C-alpha positions as CSV (number, residue, x, y, z in Angstrom):
1,M,-11.7,-22.0,7.2
2,K,-12.6,-19.2,9.5
3,K,-14.9,-16.3,9.2
4,I,-13.6,-12.7,9.2
5,A,-15.3,-9.5,10.2
6,L,-16.7,-7.2,7.6
7,F,-14.2,-4.4,8.4
8,S,-10.5,-4.3,8.7
9,S,-8.4,-2.0,10.7
10,E,-5.6,-1.8,8.1
11,K,-5.7,0.1,4.9
12,Q,-5.1,-2.0,1.8
13,K,-3.0,-1.1,-1.2
14,S,-4.6,-1.0,-4.6
15,C,-3.2,-3.8,-6.7
16,F,-3.3,-1.5,-9.6
17,S,-0.3,0.6,-8.6
18,G,1.4,-0.5,-5.4
19,K,1.7,3.2,-4.5
20,Q,-1.7,4.7,-3.8
21,K,-4.2,3.3,-1.5
22,F,-7.9,2.9,-2.5
23,F,-10.7,1.7,-0.3
24,V,-14.1,0.2,-0.8
25,L,-16.7,-1.7,1.3
26,L,-16.5,-5.4,0.6
27,G,-20.2,-5.5,-0.2
28,L,-20.4,-2.2,-2.1
29,I,-20.0,-3.7,-5.6
30,C,-22.8,-6.2,-4.8
31,L,-25.1,-3.2,-4.0
32,I,-24.1,-1.2,-7.0
33,L,-24.4,-3.9,-9.6
34,S,-27.5,-5.6,-8.0
35,G,-25.8,-8.9,-7.6
36,C,-23.4,-10.8,-5.4
37,L,-20.2,-11.1,-7.4
38,V,-17.0,-13.1,-6.8
39,K,-14.6,-10.9,-5.0
40,S,-10.8,-11.2,-4.3
41,L,-8.2,-9.4,-2.3
42,H,-5.7,-10.0,-5.0
43,P,-6.0,-9.0,-8.7
44,F,-7.1,-11.6,-11.2
45,Y,-4.4,-10.6,-13.7
46,K,-0.6,-10.5,-14.0
47,P,1.1,-7.5,-15.8
48,S,2.1,-9.8,-18.6
49,D,-1.6,-10.6,-19.2
50,L,-2.7,-7.1,-19.8
51,V,-3.8,-6.0,-23.3
52,F,-5.2,-2.8,-24.7
53,R,-7.9,-2.5,-27.3
54,Q,-8.8,0.9,-28.7
55,D,-12.0,-0.4,-30.2
56,I,-13.8,-0.8,-26.8
57,I,-13.3,2.8,-25.9
58,G,-16.6,4.7,-26.1
59,A,-20.1,5.2,-24.6
60,Y,-22.6,2.3,-24.3
61,T,-26.1,1.6,-23.1
62,D,-27.1,-1.7,-21.3
63,Q,-30.3,-3.7,-21.1
64,N,-31.4,-1.7,-18.0
65,K,-30.9,1.7,-19.7
66,G,-27.7,2.3,-17.8
67,V,-25.0,4.3,-19.5
68,W,-21.4,3.1,-19.5
69,K,-18.4,5.1,-20.5
70,I,-15.0,3.5,-21.2
71,E,-11.9,5.7,-21.4
72,G,-8.3,4.9,-21.8
73,A,-6.0,5.9,-18.9
74,V,-3.5,8.2,-20.4
75,N,-2.7,10.7,-17.7
76,K,0.4,9.7,-15.7
77,N,-1.3,10.7,-12.5
78,F,-4.6,8.9,-13.3
79,L,-5.4,5.9,-11.1
80,G,-2.1,6.1,-9.3
81,V,-0.3,4.3,-12.1
82,G,3.4,4.1,-11.4
83,K,6.1,5.0,-13.9
84,S,6.9,1.4,-14.5
85,D,3.3,0.6,-15.5
86,K,2.0,0.6,-19.0
87,Q,-0.6,3.3,-18.7
88,Q,-2.4,2.3,-21.9
89,N,-3.4,-1.0,-20.4
90,Y,-5.8,0.7,-17.9
91,Y,-9.3,2.0,-18.4
92,K,-11.6,4.2,-16.5
93,I,-15.1,2.7,-16.6
94,S,-18.1,4.7,-15.5
95,L,-21.6,3.5,-15.0
96,L,-24.6,5.7,-14.7
97,D,-27.5,3.4,-13.8
98,E,-31.3,3.9,-14.2
99,K,-31.5,5.5,-10.8
100,K,-28.9,8.2,-11.9
101,R,-26.2,6.8,-9.6
102,T,-22.7,7.1,-11.0
103,T,-20.0,4.6,-10.1
104,T,-16.4,4.7,-11.5
105,F,-14.1,1.7,-11.8
106,Q,-10.5,1.1,-12.6
107,G,-10.6,-1.6,-15.3
108,C,-7.8,-3.8,-16.6
109,L,-8.4,-5.8,-19.7
110,F,-6.4,-9.0,-19.9
111,K,-6.4,-12.3,-21.8
112,L,-6.2,-15.9,-20.6
113,D,-5.9,-18.5,-23.4
114,N,-8.5,-17.2,-25.9
115,N,-10.7,-15.4,-23.4
116,Y,-10.9,-11.7,-22.5
117,Y,-11.5,-10.6,-18.9
118,V,-11.8,-7.3,-17.1
119,D,-10.6,-6.9,-13.5
120,F,-12.8,-4.2,-11.9
121,Y,-11.7,-2.1,-8.9
122,L,-13.7,0.8,-7.6
123,E,-11.9,4.1,-8.2
124,K,-11.1,6.2,-5.2
125,G,-13.7,8.9,-4.8
126,N,-16.9,6.9,-5.0
127,N,-19.0,8.2,-2.1
128,D,-16.0,9.6,-0.3
129,D,-17.6,13.0,0.2
130,A,-20.1,11.4,2.5
131,Q,-17.6,9.6,4.7
132,T,-15.2,10.6,7.5
133,E,-11.5,9.8,7.6
134,L,-12.1,7.3,10.3
135,Y,-14.5,5.5,7.8
136,S,-11.6,4.9,5.5
137,Y,-9.7,3.0,8.2
138,H,-12.5,0.4,8.3
139,V,-12.8,-0.7,4.8
140,I,-10.6,-2.8,2.4
141,G,-10.3,-3.1,-1.4
142,V,-11.5,-5.9,-3.4
143,H,-11.4,-6.9,-7.1
144,T,-14.1,-8.5,-9.2
145,V,-13.7,-10.1,-12.5
146,A,-15.9,-10.5,-15.6
147,K,-15.5,-12.5,-18.8
148,V,-15.9,-10.1,-21.7
149,L,-17.1,-11.0,-25.2
150,I,-16.1,-8.3,-27.6
151,G,-18.3,-7.8,-30.7
152,K,-18.7,-5.1,-33.3
153,N,-19.9,-2.1,-31.4
154,S,-21.0,-4.3,-28.5
155,L,-19.7,-5.8,-25.2
156,R,-21.1,-8.7,-23.2
157,I,-19.9,-8.5,-19.6
158,K,-20.4,-11.8,-17.6
159,W,-19.4,-11.7,-13.9
160,Y,-18.8,-14.9,-12.0
161,N,-21.7,-15.8,-9.7
162,E,-20.9,-15.8,-6.0
163,K,-23.8,-18.2,-5.3
164,W,-22.3,-20.7,-7.7
165,L,-18.9,-20.4,-6.2
166,S,-20.3,-20.9,-2.7
167,E,-21.9,-24.1,-3.8
168,L,-18.6,-25.4,-5.1
169,F,-17.0,-24.8,-1.7
170,E,-19.9,-26.4,0.1
171,Q,-19.7,-29.5,-2.1
172,N,-15.9,-29.6,-1.7
173,K,-15.4,-29.4,-5.5
174,I,-12.6,-26.8,-5.4
175,R,-9.8,-25.9,-3.2
176,L,-9.2,-22.1,-3.3
177,S,-8.1,-20.0,-0.4
178,H,-11.0,-17.8,0.9
179,E,-12.7,-16.4,3.9
180,K,-16.4,-15.8,4.7
181,I,-17.6,-12.4,6.0
182,E,-19.1,-12.5,9.5
183,D,-22.9,-12.2,9.6
184,N,-23.0,-12.0,5.8
185,D,-21.6,-15.3,4.4
186,A,-20.2,-13.4,1.4
187,V,-17.1,-15.1,0.1
188,V,-13.8,-13.2,-0.4
189,L,-11.0,-15.0,-2.2
190,T,-7.6,-14.7,-0.6
191,A,-5.7,-17.0,-3.2
192,S,-2.8,-15.7,-5.2
193,T,-3.2,-14.5,-8.7
194,N,-1.7,-17.7,-10.1
195,E,-4.3,-19.8,-8.1
196,L,-7.1,-17.5,-9.3
197,Q,-6.1,-17.9,-12.9
198,Q,-6.0,-21.7,-12.6
199,F,-9.6,-21.5,-11.2
200,M,-10.7,-19.2,-14.1
201,R,-9.2,-21.5,-16.7
202,K,-10.9,-24.5,-15.3
203,F,-14.3,-22.9,-15.3
204,A,-13.9,-20.6,-18.3
205,N,-16.7,-22.2,-20.3
206,D,-18.9,-23.4,-17.5
207,P,-22.4,-21.9,-18.1
208,K,-23.3,-22.2,-14.5
209,A,-20.5,-19.8,-13.6
210,F,-22.0,-17.0,-15.6
211,Q,-25.8,-17.3,-14.9
212,K,-27.6,-14.3,-16.3
213,K,-29.8,-13.9,-13.3
214,D,-30.3,-15.3,-9.8
215,K,-34.0,-16.5,-10.1
216,E,-34.5,-16.1,-6.3
217,K,-33.2,-12.6,-6.0
218,Q,-33.5,-11.4,-9.6
219,D,-29.9,-10.3,-9.3
220,E,-28.1,-9.8,-12.7
221,F,-24.7,-11.0,-13.5
222,E,-24.5,-10.2,-17.2
223,Y,-24.6,-6.9,-18.9
224,V,-25.0,-6.5,-22.7
225,L,-23.6,-3.2,-23.8
226,T,-24.4,-1.5,-27.1
227,K,-22.1,1.3,-28.3
228,M,-23.8,4.6,-28.7
229,P,-23.3,6.5,-32.0
230,L,-21.1,9.5,-32.1
231,F,-22.7,12.8,-32.9
């Protein structure tokens, strides 16, 4: 396994549409969500896995006083969804954190066996106003995935812990195509969607994979969302 540089000279296509190109820094999700999450160049879902649940749409608050808004993607131009895609399977997920910073994700809800997951991908436009066109040539897109427990008026979002994943690689407990970022040691998975799903099924109920916090860094990997009442 070799290390790769943080930046790429090629633009990456979003795995959500195959038509439009979206770009994010590999480490940006870690900074936004205060934790190092498991990242992949390929989506964690296949089109046949996608599901849509009307009941998760709404506004929520989390344990850190952040405000989440989940909307269905119904506009044919929204998120670059192609004509062949089922638009109702996509969500727009916005997070306003306690520091009043807003981040918007493209979210795909999917199901493996009896477990729900969401594939997160940063929507084009996050921080774009502060960047030059040359900047966009030096970043590539990544997906993160979280296990989701859906309750009545609540969601529990549990991201895979990158530290846990790194330890599995170091101990030779798994074989999954990946690269390490130069001068960062962050792991980026390069495995196919089929391989990613085999990995997810294997560790779907491993509590170590979904630790609530990194005790050393106080990073959080779990968000408990409570739906806000409508007025």
